C-alpha positions as CSV (number, residue, x, y, z in Angstrom):
1,M,-0.3,-0.3,0.0
2,G,1.6,3.4,-0.8
3,L,0.6,6.7,-1.2
4,F,0.3,8.6,-4.5
5,V,-0.6,12.1,-5.4
6,Y,-2.3,12.1,-9.1
7,K,-2.5,15.2,-11.2
8,F,-5.1,15.6,-14.4
9,G,-4.7,18.4,-16.5
10,G,-7.3,20.6,-18.3
11,T,-7.6,17.9,-21.5
12,S,-8.0,14.9,-19.0
13,V,-11.0,16.7,-17.4
14,G,-12.2,18.6,-20.4
15,T,-15.7,16.5,-20.5
16,V,-18.3,15.0,-18.4
17,E,-17.0,11.5,-19.9
18,R,-13.4,12.4,-19.2
19,I,-14.1,12.9,-15.6
20,Q,-15.9,10.1,-15.0
21,A,-12.8,8.2,-16.9
22,V,-10.8,9.9,-14.0
23,A,-12.9,8.6,-11.3
24,Q,-12.7,4.7,-12.7
25,K,-8.9,5.3,-12.8
26,V,-8.8,6.9,-9.0
27,K,-11.1,4.3,-7.8
28,A,-9.2,1.3,-9.1
29,A,-5.9,2.6,-7.5
30,Q,-7.6,3.2,-4.2
31,D,-9.2,-0.4,-4.4
32,S,-5.8,-2.0,-5.0
33,G,-5.0,-0.4,-1.4
34,D,-3.1,2.5,-2.4
35,Q,-4.1,6.3,-0.4
36,I,-5.0,8.7,-3.4
37,V,-4.8,12.3,-3.3
38,V,-6.3,14.1,-6.5
39,V,-5.1,17.4,-8.0
40,V,-7.4,18.9,-10.6
41,S,-7.1,21.4,-13.3
42,A,-9.9,23.8,-14.8
43,M,-12.0,21.7,-17.6
44,S,-10.0,22.7,-20.8
45,G,-10.9,25.9,-22.1
46,E,-12.3,27.3,-19.3
47,T,-9.6,29.6,-17.9
48,N,-9.3,31.2,-21.3
49,R,-13.0,31.4,-21.1
50,L,-12.9,33.3,-17.6
51,T,-10.0,35.6,-18.5
52,G,-12.0,36.5,-21.4
53,L,-15.4,37.6,-19.3
54,A,-12.6,39.6,-17.2
55,K,-11.4,41.5,-20.0
56,E,-14.7,42.2,-21.2
57,M,-15.2,44.2,-17.7
58,Q,-11.7,46.0,-17.3
59,K,-9.0,46.4,-20.0
60,T,-6.3,45.6,-17.3
61,P,-8.3,43.6,-14.7
62,I,-7.5,43.6,-11.2
63,A,-5.2,40.9,-9.9
64,R,-6.5,39.9,-6.6
65,E,-10.2,39.5,-8.6
66,M,-8.4,37.6,-11.5
67,D,-7.4,35.1,-8.7
68,V,-10.6,35.0,-7.6
69,L,-12.4,34.7,-10.5
70,L,-9.5,32.1,-12.1
71,S,-9.6,29.7,-8.7
72,T,-13.3,29.0,-9.9
73,G,-12.2,26.7,-12.8
74,E,-10.8,23.9,-10.4
75,Q,-13.8,24.4,-7.7
76,V,-15.9,23.5,-10.6
77,T,-13.5,20.1,-11.8
78,M,-13.0,19.0,-8.0
79,S,-16.5,19.1,-7.2
80,L,-17.6,17.1,-10.3
81,L,-15.0,14.4,-10.0
82,C,-16.1,14.1,-6.1
83,M,-19.6,13.6,-7.3
84,A,-18.6,11.0,-9.9
85,L,-16.5,9.2,-7.2
86,G,-19.8,9.2,-5.1
87,E,-21.3,7.6,-8.1
88,L,-18.8,4.6,-7.9
89,G,-19.2,3.7,-4.3
90,C,-16.2,5.6,-3.4
91,S,-16.1,8.2,-0.8
92,A,-14.5,11.4,-1.6
93,H,-13.6,15.2,-0.2
94,S,-12.8,18.4,-1.9
95,Y,-10.9,21.2,-0.5
96,T,-9.7,24.3,-2.3
97,G,-6.5,25.5,-2.2
98,G,-7.4,27.9,0.9
99,Q,-9.4,25.1,2.8
100,V,-6.6,23.0,2.5
101,R,-4.1,25.6,3.8
102,I,-1.5,25.7,1.1
103,V,-0.4,29.2,2.2
104,T,1.4,31.3,-0.3
105,D,2.8,34.9,-0.5
106,S,0.7,37.4,-1.4
107,V,1.7,38.4,-4.9
108,H,-1.5,37.7,-7.2
109,T,-1.5,36.0,-10.4
110,K,2.0,34.4,-9.7
111,A,1.9,33.7,-5.8
112,R,4.6,31.1,-4.1
113,I,3.9,28.4,-1.9
114,K,4.8,28.8,1.7
115,R,3.9,25.8,3.5
116,I,0.9,23.4,3.5
117,D,-0.9,22.4,6.5
118,D,-1.4,18.2,6.0
119,K,-3.3,17.6,9.0
120,K,-6.7,17.3,7.0
121,I,-5.4,15.4,4.1
122,H,-4.1,12.7,6.2
123,A,-7.2,12.4,8.1
124,D,-9.3,11.9,5.4
125,L,-6.9,9.3,3.8
126,N,-6.9,7.2,7.1
127,A,-10.7,7.0,7.2
128,G,-10.8,5.8,3.6
129,K,-11.4,8.8,1.9
130,V,-10.0,9.6,-1.8
131,V,-8.8,13.5,-1.5
132,V,-9.3,15.9,-4.1
133,V,-7.4,19.2,-4.2
134,A,-7.9,22.2,-6.6
135,G,-4.9,23.0,-8.5
136,F,-3.2,26.4,-9.1
137,Q,-4.3,28.1,-6.1
138,G,-3.9,28.8,-2.4
139,M,-4.3,31.5,0.3
140,D,-2.0,33.9,1.3
141,E,-1.8,35.2,5.4
142,D,-4.5,37.5,5.0
143,G,-7.1,34.9,3.8
144,N,-6.7,36.4,0.1
145,I,-7.4,33.6,-2.6
146,T,-4.0,33.4,-5.1
147,T,-3.1,31.8,-7.8
148,L,0.1,29.9,-8.6
149,G,0.5,30.9,-12.4
150,R,0.7,28.8,-15.5
151,G,1.0,25.3,-14.8
152,G,0.3,25.6,-11.4
153,S,-1.6,22.7,-10.8
154,D,1.5,20.6,-11.4
155,T,3.4,22.5,-8.9
156,T,0.3,22.1,-6.6
157,A,0.4,18.4,-7.1
158,V,4.6,18.5,-6.4
159,A,4.1,20.2,-3.1
160,L,1.1,18.1,-1.7
161,A,3.6,15.0,-2.7
162,A,6.5,16.5,-0.6
163,A,4.2,18.0,2.1
164,L,2.4,14.2,2.6
165,K,5.8,12.1,1.5
166,A,3.9,10.6,-1.4
167,D,5.5,7.3,-2.8
168,E,5.2,9.1,-6.2
169,C,3.8,12.0,-8.1
170,H,1.8,10.7,-11.1
171,I,0.9,13.7,-13.5
172,Y,-1.4,12.6,-16.2
173,T,-1.6,14.4,-19.4
174,D,-2.2,13.8,-23.2
175,V,0.9,12.2,-23.8
176,D,2.2,8.9,-22.3
177,G,5.5,9.8,-21.0
178,V,9.0,12.0,-22.1
179,Y,10.0,11.1,-25.5
180,T,13.9,11.6,-26.8
181,T,12.4,14.1,-28.9
182,D,8.8,15.7,-30.4
183,P,7.3,12.5,-32.3
184,R,5.8,15.3,-34.8
185,V,9.0,16.0,-35.7
186,E,11.0,12.6,-35.4
187,P,8.5,9.7,-35.9
188,N,11.5,7.6,-34.2
189,A,10.9,9.3,-30.9
190,R,11.3,7.0,-28.3
191,R,9.7,7.0,-24.8
192,L,12.2,7.3,-21.8
193,D,11.5,4.7,-19.3
194,S,13.4,7.3,-16.9
195,I,15.0,10.7,-16.7
196,T,16.7,12.8,-14.5
197,F,15.4,16.0,-12.5
198,E,18.8,17.8,-14.5
199,E,17.7,16.6,-17.6
200,M,14.0,17.4,-17.3
201,L,14.7,20.9,-16.1
202,E,17.0,21.1,-19.3
203,M,14.1,20.0,-21.6
204,A,11.7,21.8,-20.0
205,S,13.3,25.3,-20.3
206,L,14.7,24.3,-24.0
207,G,11.2,23.9,-25.3
208,S,9.8,20.8,-24.1
209,K,6.2,21.6,-22.8
210,I,5.2,18.5,-20.9
211,L,6.0,19.9,-17.4
212,Q,6.0,23.1,-15.9
213,I,9.6,24.0,-15.2
214,R,8.7,25.2,-11.7
215,S,7.1,21.9,-10.8
216,V,10.4,20.0,-11.9
217,E,12.5,22.4,-9.5
218,F,10.2,21.7,-6.9
219,A,10.6,18.1,-7.3
220,G,14.2,18.1,-7.6
221,K,14.5,20.5,-4.6
222,Y,12.3,18.0,-2.2
223,N,13.1,14.6,-3.9
224,V,9.7,13.8,-5.1
225,A,9.6,11.2,-7.4
226,L,7.6,12.3,-10.3
227,R,5.8,10.3,-13.2
228,V,4.7,11.3,-16.6
229,L,1.6,8.9,-17.8
230,S,-1.0,9.1,-20.0
231,S,-5.0,9.6,-19.1
232,F,-6.1,8.0,-22.2
233,S,-3.9,5.1,-22.4
234,E,-2.3,2.5,-19.7
235,G,1.5,2.3,-19.5
236,R,4.5,3.2,-17.0
237,G,5.1,6.4,-18.8
238,T,8.6,8.0,-17.5
239,L,9.7,8.5,-14.4
240,I,11.8,11.5,-13.2
241,T,14.4,10.9,-10.5
242,Y,17.8,11.4,-9.2
243,E,18.9,8.2,-10.0
244,E,21.0,7.7,-13.3
245,S,21.6,4.2,-13.1
246,A,19.3,3.8,-15.8
247,V,20.8,6.3,-18.4
248,E,24.3,5.9,-17.4
249,Q,24.9,4.1,-20.7
250,A,23.3,6.7,-22.7
251,L,25.3,9.7,-23.9
252,I,22.4,11.6,-24.1
253,S,18.8,11.4,-23.2
254,G,17.0,13.8,-25.5
255,I,16.6,16.4,-28.4
256,A,14.7,19.8,-27.5
257,F,14.2,22.7,-29.6
258,N,12.7,25.9,-29.5
259,R,10.9,28.1,-32.3
260,D,10.5,31.0,-30.4
261,E,14.0,32.4,-30.6
262,A,15.0,35.7,-32.7
263,K,18.5,37.0,-32.7
264,L,19.7,40.7,-32.7
265,T,23.5,42.1,-33.4
266,I,24.9,45.2,-32.5
267,T,28.1,45.9,-34.8
268,G,30.9,48.2,-34.5
269,V,30.7,48.8,-30.6
270,P,33.6,50.3,-29.2
271,D,35.7,47.5,-27.4
272,I,35.8,49.3,-24.1
273,P,34.8,47.9,-20.2
274,G,31.5,48.2,-19.6
275,A,30.2,48.1,-23.1
276,A,28.0,44.7,-22.4
277,F,26.4,46.2,-19.7
278,K,25.5,49.1,-21.8
279,I,24.2,46.8,-23.8
280,L,22.5,44.2,-22.2
281,G,21.5,46.7,-18.9
282,P,18.8,48.9,-20.9
283,I,17.1,45.1,-22.1
284,A,17.3,43.6,-18.7
285,D,15.7,46.8,-17.1
286,A,12.5,46.3,-20.0
287,N,11.9,42.4,-18.3
288,I,13.1,40.9,-21.7
289,E,14.9,38.0,-21.0
290,I,17.9,37.3,-22.9
291,D,19.3,33.5,-23.9
292,M,22.5,33.2,-25.8
293,I,25.1,35.7,-26.2
294,I,28.2,35.9,-28.1
295,Q,31.0,38.5,-28.7
296,N,33.5,38.9,-31.2
297,V,36.4,41.4,-31.1
298,A,38.0,43.1,-34.3
299,D,41.2,44.3,-35.3
300,D,40.1,47.6,-35.2
301,A,39.0,47.9,-31.7
302,T,35.4,47.1,-31.9
303,T,33.5,44.1,-31.2
304,D,30.1,42.8,-32.7
305,F,27.4,41.6,-30.2
306,T,25.2,38.9,-30.8
307,F,22.3,37.7,-28.6
308,T,18.9,35.6,-28.7
309,V,15.5,36.8,-27.3
310,H,11.9,34.9,-27.2
311,R,10.7,36.2,-30.6
312,N,7.6,38.1,-29.1
313,D,10.3,40.7,-27.3
314,L,11.9,41.3,-31.0
315,V,10.1,44.4,-31.8
316,A,10.6,45.7,-28.2
317,A,14.5,44.7,-27.7
318,K,15.3,46.2,-31.3
319,A,14.0,49.8,-30.4
320,I,16.2,49.7,-27.2
321,L,19.2,48.7,-29.1
322,T,18.9,50.9,-31.7
323,A,19.0,53.8,-29.2
324,T,21.8,52.4,-27.4
325,S,23.5,51.8,-30.5
326,D,23.1,55.5,-31.0
327,S,24.6,56.9,-27.5
328,L,27.6,54.0,-28.0
329,G,28.6,55.6,-31.9
330,A,27.7,51.7,-32.9
331,K,27.6,50.7,-36.8
332,S,24.5,49.1,-37.3
333,V,21.8,46.7,-35.5
334,T,20.5,43.8,-37.3
335,T,18.0,41.2,-36.6
336,D,17.1,37.6,-37.8
337,E,13.8,36.0,-36.6
338,K,14.1,32.9,-38.9
339,I,16.3,31.3,-36.2
340,V,15.4,28.4,-33.8
341,K,17.5,26.9,-31.2
342,V,18.4,22.8,-31.1
343,S,19.8,21.3,-28.1
344,I,21.1,18.0,-27.3
345,V,20.8,16.9,-23.5
346,G,22.1,14.2,-21.3
347,V,24.2,13.5,-17.8
348,G,26.1,11.2,-20.0
349,M,27.9,14.2,-21.2
350,R,29.7,14.4,-17.8
351,S,32.0,11.2,-18.1
352,H,32.0,11.3,-22.1
353,A,34.2,13.1,-24.3
354,G,33.9,14.1,-28.0
355,I,29.8,15.0,-28.0
356,A,30.3,18.4,-29.1
357,S,32.4,17.3,-31.7
358,K,30.0,14.4,-32.8
359,M,27.2,17.0,-32.8
360,F,28.9,19.1,-35.1
361,K,29.6,16.8,-37.3
362,V,26.2,16.0,-38.2
363,F,25.9,19.2,-39.0
364,A,28.8,19.8,-41.2
365,D,27.5,16.4,-43.1
366,E,24.2,17.9,-43.5
367,N,25.9,21.2,-44.6
368,I,23.9,23.2,-41.9
369,N,25.6,26.5,-40.8
370,I,25.7,26.8,-36.9
371,Q,25.4,30.6,-36.0
372,M,25.6,30.4,-32.1
373,I,26.8,27.5,-29.6
374,S,26.0,27.5,-26.2
375,T,27.4,24.7,-23.6
376,S,26.9,23.4,-19.8
377,E,27.7,20.5,-18.2
378,I,24.6,18.5,-19.4
379,K,23.5,20.4,-22.8
380,I,24.9,21.7,-25.9
381,S,22.4,24.2,-27.8
382,V,22.8,25.8,-31.1
383,V,21.1,28.2,-33.1
384,I,20.4,27.8,-36.8
385,D,18.5,28.6,-39.8
386,E,14.8,27.8,-38.8
387,K,14.5,25.8,-42.2
388,Y,16.9,23.3,-41.1
389,L,15.1,22.3,-38.0
390,E,13.6,19.1,-38.5
391,L,16.4,18.1,-40.7
392,A,18.8,18.8,-37.9
393,V,16.8,17.1,-35.2
394,R,16.2,14.1,-37.0
395,A,19.8,13.6,-38.0
396,L,21.1,14.1,-34.2
397,H,18.8,11.7,-33.4
398,A,19.9,9.1,-35.7
399,A,23.4,9.8,-34.9
400,F,23.1,9.2,-31.1
401,D,21.0,6.2,-31.6
402,L,18.2,8.0,-29.8
403,D,15.8,5.5,-31.5
404,K,17.5,2.4,-29.7
405,E,17.2,1.0,-26.1
406,P,20.4,1.9,-24.2
407,K,22.6,-0.8,-23.6
408,K,22.0,-2.2,-19.9
């Protein structure tokens, strides 16, 4: 007998029939002897509907009232699931984030969890009940409803699993696990049996949308074993843990990519101390996140400075950089939004030399020009022309034998 936290996202509870299917799955788990806590998201489309209503009332809705409004989406789901469980003869008890005492800070629309009172949940579980908790929400010290930001239900589930010392936290989605890369780009992509927290964090930050980054960080911090599973098919999914033994033989575990990159270059900048700060400082002050950076110094005591931002921030970043260019006496500012970032990720890089050269040989063989390179202990990222994205992913996938099971 174990204690498990299950999280079901919007598509998993998008209709009455799907909520009833979730109830069947939860009842079967309880019948097998497990204690089950369920965290639910709003039904798919509900958060967008509520946001639309808010914007009809106010162009920039009051953050506190947005939290009150958006928190109702998850409450609908939790109540319906408890009703579905009751219909199956399974005793269930629902709680909002505030009722279960998920205490957060007071930053509305993107609050962070401070602590959780687990007494009510343990009492219900010991009484043989399934506990259903509304995800994405909590309450601050003054009793105000707060929400945890995009993907917050994942964070709720992991935080509850940590507080309850659950055996595992199961994240049910519309995919049956974490794959070596996006199967829509590479049909030979393989589902991973396991992956480390470090690798999953890199994959999430580099463009993989399966798990919210914050939830993976939380799970890693409190050593909560995460398992990604499908709501719509049976299987063991992908386990995310600290254990590396299962992947020791694999050089890399996956390939991530991001289509949302844009590149800016300022040329002819005087090569003097503080130039980089004068370029990037105003960008940071505008809350624009910078990803990759390269700098080349020329013989004429000037430098060319290139960096990437999210494509949505390109127009604002270019305007700031143009103003900076004028004040620095630089030659020009150019931009390119037809780029993508492709990354290979794997803890195996730590103990194997030659990964980078193998990656670059793949690009050379396919005649793909590399525009920028960034590395860390377990990842290598490159910027290339977006027209080569699928070719690059498929070629790397084949070169590193990601379609094959790693040797034990």
